[in-house]
C-alpha positions as CSV (number, residue, x, y, z in Angstrom):
1,X,1.5,304.4,133.8
2,X,0.7,307.9,135.2
3,X,3.3,310.2,136.6
4,X,2.3,309.4,140.3
5,X,2.9,305.7,139.8
6,X,6.0,306.4,137.9
7,X,7.5,308.6,140.6
8,X,6.5,306.0,143.3
9,X,8.2,303.2,141.2
10,X,11.3,305.3,140.7
11,X,11.7,306.0,144.4
12,X,11.2,302.3,145.2
13,X,13.9,301.4,142.7
14,X,16.3,303.9,144.2
15,X,15.6,302.8,147.8
16,X,16.4,299.2,146.6
17,X,19.6,300.1,145.1
18,X,21.3,302.6,147.3
19,X,24.1,300.2,147.9
20,X,24.5,299.5,144.2
21,X,26.0,301.5,141.4
22,X,23.1,303.3,139.9
23,X,22.8,306.4,137.7
24,X,20.1,308.7,136.9
25,X,19.8,307.1,133.5
26,X,19.2,303.8,135.3
27,X,16.2,305.3,137.2
28,X,14.7,306.8,134.0
29,X,15.1,303.5,132.1
30,X,13.4,301.7,135.0
31,X,10.2,303.6,134.3
32,X,10.6,303.7,130.6
33,X,11.1,307.5,130.4
34,X,13.7,309.7,128.7
35,X,16.6,310.9,130.9
36,X,16.2,314.6,130.4
37,X,12.4,314.6,130.8
38,X,12.2,312.4,133.8
39,X,14.9,314.5,135.7
40,X,12.8,317.5,135.1
41,X,9.5,315.8,136.3
42,X,11.2,314.3,139.4
43,X,12.8,317.6,140.4
44,X,9.6,319.7,139.9
45,X,7.4,317.4,141.8
46,X,9.7,316.6,144.8
47,X,11.8,319.7,144.8
48,X,15.1,317.8,144.6
49,X,17.0,316.3,141.8
50,X,17.3,312.6,141.4
51,X,21.1,312.8,141.9
52,X,20.7,314.9,145.1
53,X,18.1,312.5,146.3
54,X,20.3,309.4,145.9
55,X,23.2,311.3,147.5
56,X,21.2,312.5,150.6
57,X,19.7,309.1,151.2
58,X,23.1,307.3,150.9
59,X,24.8,309.8,153.3
60,X,21.8,309.5,155.7
61,X,22.1,305.8,155.8
62,X,25.8,305.9,156.1
63,X,25.6,308.0,159.1
64,X,23.3,305.4,160.8
65,X,25.7,302.7,159.8
66,X,28.6,304.5,161.5
67,X,26.5,305.2,164.5
68,X,25.1,301.7,164.9
69,X,27.7,299.3,163.6
70,X,31.4,298.8,164.1
71,X,32.2,298.8,160.3
72,X,35.2,300.6,159.3
73,X,34.8,304.0,157.6
74,X,36.3,302.7,154.3
75,X,33.9,299.9,154.3
76,X,30.8,302.1,154.8
77,X,32.3,304.4,152.1
78,X,32.5,301.5,149.6
79,X,29.0,300.2,150.6
80,X,27.4,303.5,149.5
81,X,29.4,303.7,146.3
82,X,32.1,306.1,147.2
83,X,35.4,305.1,145.5
84,X,37.7,306.5,148.4
85,X,37.5,307.2,152.0
86,X,38.6,310.8,151.2
87,X,35.7,311.5,148.9
88,X,33.3,309.9,151.3
89,X,34.6,312.0,154.2
90,X,34.1,315.3,152.3
91,X,30.6,314.4,151.2
92,X,29.7,313.2,154.7
93,X,31.0,316.3,156.3
94,X,29.2,318.6,153.9
95,X,25.9,316.7,154.5
96,X,26.2,316.1,158.4
97,X,28.4,319.1,159.4
98,X,30.6,316.6,161.2
99,X,33.4,314.2,160.1
100,X,32.8,310.5,159.9
101,X,35.3,309.9,162.8
102,X,33.4,312.5,165.0
103,X,30.1,310.9,164.1
104,X,30.5,307.9,166.3
105,X,31.3,310.1,169.3
106,X,28.5,312.7,168.5
107,X,25.9,310.8,166.8
108,X,23.1,313.0,168.1
109,X,24.2,315.7,165.6
110,X,23.7,313.4,162.5
111,X,21.0,314.4,160.0
112,X,18.4,312.0,158.8
113,X,17.0,312.4,155.2
114,X,13.7,310.4,155.1
115,X,12.6,308.5,152.0
116,X,10.3,310.6,149.9
117,X,6.6,309.4,149.7
118,X,3.9,310.6,147.2
119,X,0.3,309.9,148.3
120,X,-3.1,310.3,146.6
121,X,-5.9,311.3,148.9
122,X,-9.5,310.6,147.5
123,X,-12.5,311.8,149.6
124,X,-16.1,311.0,149.1
125,X,-18.0,308.8,146.6
126,X,-19.3,309.5,143.2
127,X,-17.8,313.0,143.1
128,X,-14.4,311.7,144.1
129,X,-12.7,313.1,140.8
130,X,-13.3,316.7,141.9
131,X,-11.8,316.2,145.3
132,X,-8.6,314.4,144.3
133,X,-5.6,316.1,145.9
134,X,-2.1,315.0,144.9
135,X,0.2,315.6,147.8
136,X,4.0,315.8,147.6
137,X,6.4,317.1,150.2
138,X,10.1,317.5,149.6
139,X,13.0,317.5,152.2
140,X,13.9,321.1,151.6
141,X,15.9,321.4,154.7
142,X,18.6,319.0,153.4
143,X,19.4,321.1,150.2
144,X,23.1,321.1,150.1
145,X,25.3,324.2,149.8
146,X,27.4,324.6,146.7
147,X,31.0,324.0,147.4
148,X,33.0,327.1,148.4
149,X,35.4,326.6,145.6
150,X,32.6,327.8,143.1
151,X,32.9,331.3,144.7
152,X,36.2,332.1,143.2
153,X,36.5,334.7,145.8
154,X,40.1,335.7,145.0
155,X,42.2,337.9,147.1
156,X,41.1,340.4,149.6
157,X,39.6,343.4,147.8
158,X,42.1,346.3,147.6
159,X,39.3,348.7,148.6
160,X,38.6,349.5,152.2
161,X,35.0,350.0,151.6
162,X,32.6,350.2,148.6
163,X,29.0,350.5,147.8
164,X,26.8,349.9,144.7
165,X,25.1,353.3,144.2
166,X,22.9,352.7,141.2
167,X,20.6,349.6,141.5
168,X,16.8,348.8,141.6
169,X,15.8,349.1,145.3
170,X,13.3,346.8,147.2
171,X,10.1,348.5,147.8
172,X,7.9,347.9,150.8
173,X,4.6,347.6,148.7
174,X,6.0,344.8,146.5
175,X,5.2,341.9,148.8
176,X,7.3,339.3,146.9
177,X,10.6,340.8,148.4
178,X,12.8,337.8,147.3
179,X,11.6,338.2,143.7
180,X,12.3,341.9,143.9
181,X,15.9,341.2,144.9
182,X,16.3,338.7,142.1
183,X,14.9,341.2,139.7
184,X,17.5,343.8,140.9
185,X,20.4,341.4,140.4
186,X,19.1,340.4,137.0
187,X,19.0,344.1,135.9
188,X,22.6,344.4,136.9
189,X,23.5,341.5,134.8
190,X,21.7,342.9,131.8
191,X,18.4,341.0,131.8
192,X,16.4,344.1,130.7
193,X,13.4,342.6,132.7
194,X,12.2,345.4,135.2
195,X,9.4,343.4,136.7
196,X,9.7,341.5,140.0
197,X,6.5,339.7,139.3
198,X,8.2,338.0,136.3
199,X,10.5,336.1,138.7
200,X,7.4,335.2,141.0
201,X,6.5,332.7,138.2
202,X,9.8,330.8,138.7
203,X,9.7,330.9,142.6
204,X,6.1,329.8,142.7
205,X,4.9,332.9,144.4
206,X,2.5,333.7,141.8
207,X,0.7,330.3,142.2
208,X,0.7,329.8,145.9
209,X,-2.3,330.6,148.1
210,X,-1.7,330.0,151.8
211,X,-3.3,330.5,155.3
212,X,-2.8,329.5,158.9
213,X,-3.4,325.8,159.5
214,X,-5.7,326.7,162.4
215,X,-9.0,328.5,161.9
216,X,-8.9,332.0,163.3
217,X,-5.0,332.3,162.8
218,X,-4.3,332.2,166.5
219,X,-0.5,332.6,166.0
220,X,-1.1,335.7,163.8
221,X,0.8,334.2,160.9
222,X,1.6,336.5,158.0
223,X,0.2,335.3,154.6
224,X,0.8,338.3,152.4
225,X,4.0,337.6,150.6
226,X,3.7,334.2,148.9
227,X,5.7,331.1,149.5
228,X,9.3,332.6,149.5
229,X,8.8,334.8,152.6
230,X,7.9,331.8,154.8
231,X,9.8,328.8,153.3
232,X,13.6,328.7,152.6
233,X,13.9,326.7,149.3
234,X,17.3,327.6,147.6
235,X,16.4,325.8,144.3
236,X,13.7,328.5,143.7
237,X,16.3,331.1,143.5
238,X,18.5,329.1,141.1
239,X,15.5,328.5,138.9
240,X,14.9,332.3,138.8
241,X,18.5,333.1,138.0
242,X,18.5,330.5,135.2
243,X,15.6,332.6,133.8
244,X,17.8,335.7,133.1
245,X,20.6,333.4,132.0
246,X,23.0,332.9,134.8
247,X,24.1,330.1,137.1
248,X,23.5,330.8,140.8
249,X,25.9,329.8,143.6
250,X,24.2,329.1,147.0
251,X,26.2,329.2,150.2
252,X,24.5,327.9,153.3
253,X,24.8,329.4,156.8
254,X,26.9,326.5,157.9
255,X,29.3,327.0,155.0
256,X,29.5,330.7,156.0
257,X,30.6,329.8,159.5
258,X,33.2,327.4,158.3
259,X,35.0,330.0,156.2
260,X,33.6,333.5,157.1
261,X,36.7,335.3,155.6
262,X,36.3,333.6,152.2
263,X,32.6,334.5,152.1
264,X,33.4,338.1,153.0
265,X,35.9,338.2,150.3
266,X,33.4,336.9,147.8
267,X,30.9,339.5,148.8
268,X,33.5,342.3,148.4
269,X,34.5,340.8,145.0
270,X,30.8,340.8,143.9
271,X,30.2,344.4,145.0
272,X,33.4,345.6,143.4
273,X,32.0,344.1,140.1
274,X,28.8,346.1,140.7
275,X,26.7,343.0,141.4
276,X,24.7,342.7,144.5
277,X,24.7,339.6,146.6
278,X,21.3,338.3,147.5
279,X,20.6,337.1,151.0
280,X,17.5,335.1,152.0
281,X,17.2,336.4,155.6
282,X,19.4,339.0,157.2
283,X,20.2,338.9,160.9
284,X,20.5,341.6,163.5
285,X,17.9,343.8,161.9
286,X,16.0,346.3,164.1
287,X,12.6,347.6,163.1
288,X,10.0,350.0,164.7
289,X,6.7,348.0,165.0
290,X,4.3,349.7,167.3
291,X,3.7,353.0,169.3
292,X,1.8,352.9,172.4
293,X,1.4,355.5,175.3
294,X,4.0,357.6,173.6
295,X,6.6,354.8,173.5
296,X,7.9,353.1,170.4
297,X,8.7,349.5,170.7
298,X,11.7,348.2,168.7
299,X,11.8,344.6,167.5
300,X,15.0,342.9,166.6
301,X,14.9,340.2,163.8
302,X,17.4,337.4,163.7
303,X,16.8,336.9,160.9
304,X,14.3,339.2,159.0
305,X,13.4,336.4,156.7
306,X,12.6,338.0,153.5
307,X,15.0,338.4,150.6
308,X,17.5,341.4,150.6
309,X,20.4,342.8,148.8
310,X,24.0,343.1,150.0
311,X,25.3,346.0,148.2
312,X,28.3,347.4,150.2
313,X,30.8,346.8,152.9
314,X,33.5,348.6,155.1
315,X,36.7,347.7,156.7
316,X,35.0,346.4,159.8
317,X,32.9,343.8,158.0
318,X,29.9,345.9,158.3
319,X,27.4,345.2,155.3
320,X,25.2,347.6,153.7
321,X,21.9,345.9,153.0
322,X,18.8,347.1,151.1
323,X,15.9,345.7,153.3
324,X,12.2,345.7,152.4
325,X,10.6,347.5,155.4
326,X,11.7,351.0,154.2
327,X,12.5,354.1,156.2
328,X,9.1,354.2,157.8
329,X,9.7,351.0,159.9
330,X,13.5,351.3,160.4
331,X,15.2,353.6,163.1
332,X,15.4,357.2,162.1
333,X,18.4,358.0,160.0
334,X,19.3,354.3,159.7
335,X,18.8,354.2,155.9
336,X,21.4,356.0,153.8
337,X,20.9,357.9,150.6
338,X,21.5,354.8,148.6
339,X,18.7,352.8,150.4
340,X,21.1,350.8,152.6
341,X,21.0,349.9,156.3
342,X,24.3,349.2,158.0
343,X,24.1,345.6,159.4
344,X,26.9,344.1,161.7
345,X,27.1,340.4,162.2
346,X,24.2,340.0,159.9
347,X,25.6,336.7,158.3
348,X,25.5,334.9,161.7
349,X,22.0,333.9,161.3
350,X,21.1,334.5,157.6
351,X,19.4,331.4,155.9
352,X,21.9,331.5,152.9
353,X,23.5,333.7,150.3
354,X,23.2,333.6,146.5
355,X,26.0,334.7,144.3
356,X,25.7,335.3,140.5
357,X,27.8,332.6,138.8
358,X,28.8,332.1,135.1
359,X,26.6,333.1,132.3
360,X,24.7,330.2,130.9
361,X,25.6,329.1,127.4
362,X,21.8,328.9,126.4
363,X,18.5,330.0,127.8
364,X,15.5,328.3,126.5
365,X,12.6,330.3,127.6
366,X,9.9,328.0,126.3
367,X,11.4,325.2,128.4
368,X,11.6,327.5,131.3
369,X,7.8,328.4,130.9
370,X,7.0,324.7,130.6
371,X,8.9,324.2,133.8
372,X,6.8,326.8,135.6
373,X,3.5,325.3,134.4
374,X,4.6,321.8,135.4
375,X,5.3,322.9,138.9
376,X,1.9,324.5,139.7
377,X,0.1,321.4,141.1
378,X,2.8,321.1,143.7
379,X,2.1,324.6,145.1
380,X,-1.6,324.1,145.1
381,X,-1.6,320.7,146.9
382,X,1.2,320.9,149.5
383,X,0.1,319.3,152.8
384,X,0.3,321.3,156.0
385,X,3.8,322.5,156.2
386,X,5.8,324.4,158.8
387,X,7.4,327.7,157.7
388,X,9.5,330.1,159.6
389,X,6.5,331.4,161.6
390,X,4.2,328.4,162.0
391,X,2.0,325.8,160.2
392,X,0.5,326.8,156.9
393,X,-2.0,325.1,154.6
394,X,-2.3,325.6,150.8
395,X,-4.6,325.9,147.8
396,X,-8.2,324.7,148.4
397,X,-7.5,323.9,152.0
398,X,-6.2,327.5,152.6
399,X,-9.3,329.1,151.1
400,X,-11.6,326.7,153.1
401,X,-9.8,327.7,156.4
402,X,-9.8,331.3,155.5
403,X,-13.6,331.1,154.7
404,X,-14.4,329.3,157.9
405,X,-12.5,332.0,159.8
406,X,-14.7,334.7,158.4
407,X,-17.9,332.7,159.2
408,X,-16.9,332.3,162.8
409,X,-18.6,335.2,164.6
410,X,-16.6,334.8,167.8
411,X,-13.5,336.2,166.1
412,X,-15.3,339.4,165.4
413,X,-17.8,339.9,168.2
414,X,-17.4,342.2,171.2
415,X,-14.3,343.9,169.8
416,X,-13.5,347.6,169.9
417,X,-12.7,349.3,166.6
418,X,-9.0,349.3,167.6
419,X,-9.0,345.6,168.4
420,X,-10.9,344.7,165.2
421,X,-8.6,346.8,163.1
422,X,-5.7,345.0,164.8
423,X,-6.9,341.5,164.0
424,X,-8.2,342.2,160.4
425,X,-5.0,342.0,158.8
426,X,-4.0,338.5,159.9
427,X,-7.5,337.1,159.6
428,X,-8.4,338.4,156.2
429,X,-6.4,341.2,154.6
430,X,-3.1,339.5,154.8
431,X,-4.0,336.5,152.6
432,X,-6.1,338.7,150.3
433,X,-3.0,340.8,149.8
434,X,-1.2,337.7,148.6
435,X,-4.2,337.0,146.2
436,X,-4.0,340.6,144.9
437,X,-0.2,340.4,144.3
438,X,-0.4,337.4,142.1
439,X,-0.1,338.0,138.4
440,X,-0.8,334.4,137.4
441,X,-3.4,335.4,134.8
442,X,-1.1,337.8,133.2
443,X,1.6,335.1,133.0
444,X,-0.7,332.7,131.1
445,X,-1.9,335.5,128.8
446,X,1.7,336.1,127.8
447,X,2.7,332.6,127.5
448,X,-0.3,331.6,125.2
449,X,0.4,334.5,122.9
450,X,4.1,333.7,122.7
451,X,3.9,330.0,122.6
452,X,0.4,328.9,121.3
453,X,1.6,325.2,121.2
454,X,1.9,324.9,125.0
455,X,-1.4,323.3,125.5
456,X,-1.5,323.3,129.2
457,X,-1.1,327.1,129.2
458,X,-4.2,327.6,127.1
459,X,-6.1,325.2,129.3
460,X,-5.2,327.1,132.4
461,X,-5.8,330.6,131.1
462,X,-9.6,330.7,131.6
463,X,-9.2,329.1,135.1
464,X,-6.8,331.8,136.2
465,X,-9.2,334.4,134.7
466,X,-11.8,333.0,137.1
467,X,-9.4,333.4,140.0
468,X,-8.8,337.1,139.0
469,X,-12.6,337.7,138.6
470,X,-13.2,336.4,142.1
471,X,-10.5,338.5,143.5
472,X,-12.1,341.6,141.9
473,X,-15.5,340.5,143.2
474,X,-14.2,340.7,146.8
475,X,-12.6,344.2,145.9
476,X,-16.0,345.3,144.9
477,X,-17.8,344.0,147.9
478,X,-15.3,345.6,150.2
479,X,-15.0,348.8,148.3
480,X,-11.4,348.5,148.0
481,X,-8.4,346.6,149.4
482,X,-9.1,347.2,153.1
483,X,-12.3,345.9,154.7
484,X,-14.3,348.7,156.5
485,X,-14.6,347.9,160.3
486,X,-18.3,348.5,160.3
487,X,-18.7,345.9,157.6
488,X,-16.4,343.4,159.2
489,X,-18.8,343.3,162.2
490,X,-21.6,342.0,159.9
491,X,-22.0,338.3,159.6
492,X,-23.8,338.5,156.2
493,X,-21.0,340.5,154.8
494,X,-18.4,338.1,155.9
495,X,-20.3,335.1,154.7
496,X,-20.6,336.8,151.3
497,X,-16.8,336.9,151.1
498,X,-16.5,333.4,152.4
499,X,-18.7,332.2,149.7
500,X,-16.3,333.6,147.0
501,X,-13.2,332.2,148.9
502,X,-14.7,328.7,148.6
503,X,-15.3,329.2,145.0
504,X,-11.6,330.1,144.6
505,X,-10.8,326.9,146.3
506,X,-12.9,325.1,143.9
507,X,-10.9,326.6,141.1
508,X,-7.8,325.2,142.6
509,X,-9.3,321.8,142.3
510,X,-10.1,322.5,138.6
511,X,-6.6,323.5,138.0
512,X,-5.1,320.4,139.5
513,X,-7.7,318.1,137.7
514,X,-6.9,319.8,134.3
515,X,-3.3,318.4,134.4
516,X,-4.8,314.9,134.5
517,X,-7.3,315.5,131.7
518,X,-4.6,317.0,129.4
519,X,-2.2,314.1,130.3
520,X,-4.9,311.6,129.3
521,X,-5.7,313.3,126.0
522,X,-2.0,313.3,125.2
């Protein structure tokens, strides 16, 4: 049985037994797999653990039961395998943000977590193997906050204000800003790894190629910063923290609002320990974006979605935050000598906070690297998915859409130099920036040297070398990173780049197919 059939069978088994007492071990046994191995495979492919999937589905169905039936709450609790009404109510409230009693009066506020489906799409005859795409989409939005109790916030800090003065700052040129923030936290905890791209392996940024779903990128979507700038996926951060040996405590925006004072106390406690708190998205951020007719236009972000670091506080709950834009895009004198911007009410709209938890008893880097390798097909074959700016496509589809955009003359004809320079970034330079930032080839070189027994790494190394060579070929044609405006007007020049992009899309196919070939030989 291949892994697609295995996952489908597991999901069907879970769906048939949601009102019965089933365990993760029961699911693994049903598909004749070891418990630990199957939990890892399920989580990597779907983006959610087996336990969380069972819990989310039960609580979703329990909400429907309460809304549509007259069953007592205790009866619904028992039906979905909760041993008491109290434990059910706590879990229900965490999931839906509303108590079971209130659910019947305010049913429109209930969440619904759909069953996962895994599809194989095969296109064409004879050559169908090279066109196989394995599509898997996870319900990221339902990822649950860790319980507030894990924060161990303690008493209010005796300090009125405090700032972490020595830390690695986020730089505007880095692109993978969430990974940069993770790197800074890791250094403070003694990781010794001063390379933000190292963490881009665990978040998936190094292996994600994306573009606007629509040819011509009419919504001007940014594509320069990998997957973590546009999609809020808390488990990516947890995975990266584990790589430097620490647990990670995720607190959602809804949990922040439930007990703002406890969260502020936890931030203060962490800062007092000289450990920054990572925020995915910070609200109430003002940036200078454009200057026209002598006037500067200021844009307010709520939130500015990339990862940032909270490294200070004062007595009025002002937070000092290290943001990625840098002084050149922030109001004059708004960045202090330590790299912080003062943000008021920034937690109102942040996507979530990440606190460093306990040090893990053991870090198995070989297993961590294997986990990275196992996750790559998911990033290459995601179906069209909505991010915080609009709809994106991935992998081969992204390269094909990007190429078609360059081949369409109407996007580039009858434009002034200023107009063409304005659209060049979103049509071409932005996704090329993402390709240039990726260090996937370096990752596989390092892994094959350190762990020569990881067969899949050795198989993928030459494929990612091809991706790097194609990236360099575009650089040579353009004469650098930026595309000269006079060349961009030329159809032949753009078609030349589009041809390379389609070849890169073909390599995405080769990478995905390589997993099936290695699986069959094993």
